[in-house]
N, C-alpha and C positions, 0 to 999 in steps of 0.2 A: 710261396707267398712272396719271397724276394723277387722271383722271376716275374710274377704278375705286376709287381710294383715297377720293376725295370721296364717292362714292355709298356706300361701305362705312361711312364715318364717319357719314353722315347716317342710314343704316339703324340703326346701333347706337344713336345718340342718340335716335331716335324709338321705340326699343324694338320694332322689327319682329321678329316671331317667325320669319319665314321665314329671315332671315339667321342667327338663333341656331341654327337647325337645321343650318346648313351648318358652323358652327364647333363643334368638340367643347367641351363644357363641363367635362369632367373629364379628367384624365390617365389613360391606360390603366393598369390594375393589373398590375404585374409581380410575380409570386411569386418569392421567393428560392429558389434551388436548395438544398433541404435534404437531398437524397438523400445527399450526402457526409457530412453531420453525423449523420444518423440511422442510417447503415449502417456506422458505425465498429465495428471489432472491439474486444473488451475490451482487447487488447494495445495498440491504437491509442489508446484512451481512457486507458490507463495511461501511455503515452508522453506524451500531452498533459498528464496530471496531473503527471508528473515535471517537465515544462517549467515549469508553474506553480510547483511546489514549489521548484525550483532558482532561480527568479526571485523567491522570497519572497512569492508570492501564495498564501498558505497556505489561505485559505478556499476559493478556486477549486480548489486542489489537492485538498483534502479532499472536495469535491463530486464531482470527477472520479474520485478513488480509490473513493468510495462507489459511483458509477455502475458501474464495472468490477467492484468487489467483489461487488455484488449479482448479477453474472453469473458468480460462482464463479471469478473471476480471483485466483489465490493471491497473486501479488505485490502486487496492489492491496489484498487483505485484510490482508496483513501491514503494508503502509505505513499503512493506515488504523488498524490496531491501535496502531502506534507513535505516530501522531498523537493518538489518544485517550489513550494512556498519558502522553505528554509535554504534552498540552494545546496542541498546535500547530494552529491553524486551526479547532479545535473545542474545546469545553469538556473539561477533563480528566475522563475517565469510565473508571474501572478496569474495570467490568463489560463495557462496550463493547469496551475494549481486549482483554480476555481472550476475549470471544466471537469477535472477528474473527481474533485470533491462533490460536485453536483451529481455526477453519475452514481457515486457511492451512496449519497444521501437519498436519492430517488429510489434506491433499492432497499432503503430502511436501515442503512448502517448508522448506528446511533452516534458514534463519534463524528462521523462526517456531517450528520445533521446539526449537531452542536457547533462544530467548527464553521460550517456554512452560515449558521445564524450569527456567529461572532464576526465573520467576514462582512456580512451585510450590516451589522450594527455599526462597525467603524468605517465601512467603505474601503476595505482593503482586499488584497489578493485577487485583483482583477474584477471586482464587483463594485457597483455604485452603491453608496450608502442608502439603505432602505430599512426603516424601522419595522414596517409592516412585514417585509420578507424575513427580517431577522426574527420577529415574533413568531412567524409561521414555522420556521425551522427549529427554533428553540422549543416550541410547543410539541413538535413531532418527537424530539429527543426527550423532552420532559415527561411525556406520556409513557415513555419506555423506562422511566426511572433514572434518567441521567441527572445526577445531583447538580452539576454546574448549570445545566439547561434549566432546571427547576428554579435555581437561584436567579439566574439571569432573566428568565421570564417573569418571575415574581417582582424583581426590581424594575423591569420595564413597566409593568402594570402599576406598581407602587408610585413611580415617578411620572406616569402618563406618557412614556415614550412611544410614539407611533399611534397615538390616540389619547383619549381622555383617561384620567386615573380610574382604576378599577380595583379598589381596596379589597373587595370581597374575593376576587380571583387572585389578587396579589397575595393575600393571606393564605389562600389555599396552596399555592405553589411554594411559598416560603415555608409553610408548615411541613410540606413533603421534604423539602431540603433540610429543614431543621431536624426532622425525624431521622435523617441519615447522618446527623451530627454536625452539620455545617454551622460554624460559629457565627458567620455573618447573618445567616437567616434567623438564628436564635436571637441575636441582638436586635434585629429589625422588628421581630415579632413582639419584643418587649415594648416597643413604641405603640403597638396596637392595644396593649393592655392598659396604657395610661389614659 
């Protein structure tokens, strides 16, 4: 054993090329397993983004939400819209917020529909104020049982925003919100009883 070590050392010191052919000069290349990373579903990317978001890694969260949003994932589109609207993890950008919110709303995302209705109501987030569009989006969310949308739609009809007063339909939407325990709706409905 000592003899082999001595011969090996002498060969290395003398620069013998035959010995260098025996020993590998580089480590074998090991490719990382990327199949799991590249084959994530949009929902899995969304869940990853939520984890980043909940741990306050907002830039990483916005990148993941964008990745899933570009694959038409409605929940990611809405989250990304809110991040653009609030300027969290990305620069505040009202037109981007409205664009992503509209995409999610068109896919039936209830929160996006309500939020888009609110944006149109006040003319914020990259959209021009439009009571008729606001009412449209509120109604889509309200029909799905969204409490704030039911209240907002009821209030618009009660006050005649975006058209003439419609007390019958106002009462209907306010009653649905009141049935979910909304105190404002309950209070307004008391006026109907007078």
